[in-house]
Backbone bond lengths (Angstrom), bond angles and torsions (degrees), N, CA, C in turn:
res aa  C-N    CA-C-N  psi(-1)  N-CA   C-N-CA  omega(-1)  CA-C   N-CA-C  phi
1 M - - - 1.442 - - 1.526 111.87 -
2 D 1.319 117.80 -29.37 1.463 120.17 -176.85 1.524 112.82 -66.06
3 I 1.337 117.37 -25.50 1.461 118.95 -177.98 1.524 113.07 -92.78
4 L 1.341 117.49 -10.60 1.460 120.52 179.20 1.521 110.71 -83.31
5 A 1.338 115.56 140.41 1.461 121.67 177.34 1.523 108.33 -141.30
6 C 1.312 116.21 156.44 1.453 121.99 177.76 1.534 109.31 -61.72
7 P 1.336 118.26 128.85 1.465 120.25 179.95 1.529 113.29 -70.50
8 V 1.334 117.84 -16.29 1.459 121.51 -179.08 1.524 111.34 -85.87
9 C 1.353 116.34 -52.18 1.468 119.60 -173.35 1.528 113.95 -120.16
10 K 1.332 117.31 -1.76 1.476 123.73 -178.62 1.530 112.84 68.28
11 G 1.339 117.25 18.17 1.460 121.70 178.15 1.522 112.09 -76.78
12 S 1.317 116.35 172.09 1.461 122.88 178.38 1.523 110.48 -71.64
13 L 1.325 115.89 149.12 1.455 121.69 178.86 1.522 110.31 -111.33
14 E 1.322 115.95 139.28 1.462 122.48 178.21 1.522 108.57 -105.57
15 L 1.328 116.49 125.92 1.460 122.54 -177.79 1.524 111.11 -87.21
16 T 1.338 116.16 131.96 1.455 123.33 170.81 1.522 106.98 -121.51
17 V 1.331 116.85 121.34 1.459 122.02 -176.70 1.524 109.40 -99.49
18 T 1.338 116.72 126.17 1.452 122.72 175.32 1.518 110.25 -97.07
19 E 1.347 115.98 -42.73 1.466 121.66 179.33 1.522 108.82 -138.98
20 E 1.325 115.63 134.89 1.460 121.77 -178.20 1.526 108.71 -135.38
21 K 1.340 116.27 142.92 1.463 121.08 177.60 1.519 108.78 -142.80
22 D 1.330 116.66 123.60 1.466 122.38 179.08 1.523 111.62 53.23
23 D 1.330 118.04 48.04 1.468 124.87 179.66 1.525 113.75 62.77
24 E 1.323 117.68 20.01 1.465 122.04 176.46 1.524 108.76 -117.83
25 V 1.317 116.50 133.67 1.463 121.50 178.70 1.525 108.21 -76.45
26 I 1.328 116.28 121.49 1.466 121.49 178.57 1.533 109.70 -91.86
27 T 1.328 117.04 -50.03 1.463 121.92 175.54 1.520 109.10 -136.12
28 G 1.315 114.69 153.00 1.454 121.14 179.97 1.508 109.67 164.36
29 S 1.327 115.35 -152.66 1.462 119.07 179.12 1.525 110.27 -156.60
30 L 1.318 113.93 160.51 1.459 122.93 173.56 1.520 106.17 -118.02
31 F 1.330 117.09 130.47 1.456 121.19 -175.60 1.521 110.43 -123.36
32 C 1.331 116.31 134.28 1.460 122.22 175.84 1.526 107.85 -105.13
33 A 1.323 116.39 112.28 1.464 121.13 179.86 1.523 111.60 -72.06
34 K 1.319 116.75 -25.54 1.462 121.08 -177.48 1.533 111.91 -65.81
35 C 1.344 117.13 -43.51 1.471 119.42 -178.74 1.538 112.55 -117.35
36 N 1.345 116.64 5.01 1.456 122.65 173.87 1.533 113.78 63.27
37 H 1.330 117.77 37.36 1.458 122.12 176.49 1.520 109.12 -109.12
38 S 1.337 115.68 145.29 1.458 122.20 177.97 1.521 109.00 -120.38
39 Y 1.325 116.00 140.14 1.458 122.56 -178.27 1.528 108.69 -123.58
40 P 1.339 118.30 123.83 1.464 120.60 -176.48 1.529 112.41 -76.28
41 I 1.325 114.84 153.45 1.461 122.55 170.29 1.515 105.93 -117.40
42 T 1.327 116.78 119.95 1.454 122.62 -178.76 1.519 108.82 -130.44
43 E 1.333 116.60 129.83 1.464 122.25 -179.02 1.524 110.97 52.61
44 S 1.322 116.77 42.25 1.469 126.22 177.41 1.522 114.11 70.09
45 I 1.320 118.50 10.95 1.461 122.22 -177.90 1.531 109.61 -115.69
46 P 1.351 117.33 116.52 1.469 119.12 176.36 1.529 110.63 -76.49
47 N 1.322 116.63 134.87 1.462 122.21 176.58 1.535 106.80 -97.15
48 L 1.332 116.20 98.13 1.458 120.85 -176.18 1.528 112.24 -101.97
49 L 1.323 116.85 25.69 1.466 119.04 174.46 1.518 108.87 -71.77
50 P 1.326 117.41 140.24 1.471 119.49 176.16 1.524 110.60 -55.70
51 P 1.316 118.53 145.37 1.473 122.63 -174.03 1.525 115.18 -57.34
52 D 1.318 119.56 -26.24 1.463 121.06 -177.34 1.523 112.60 -83.54
53 L 1.342 118.72 1.11 1.473 121.05 177.66 1.506 111.39 -101.72
């Protein structure tokens, strides 16, 4: 988590876990409070594409 940053503003991301298995996040989201964007995590893969793409 320390190396991940918001692709829009480079702010810190807050992790919210919906489903976890063996210490791995399966579903959830990453949220940037600085620019108010949320990025989904699906099948353990974070989608960090900027929202306008």
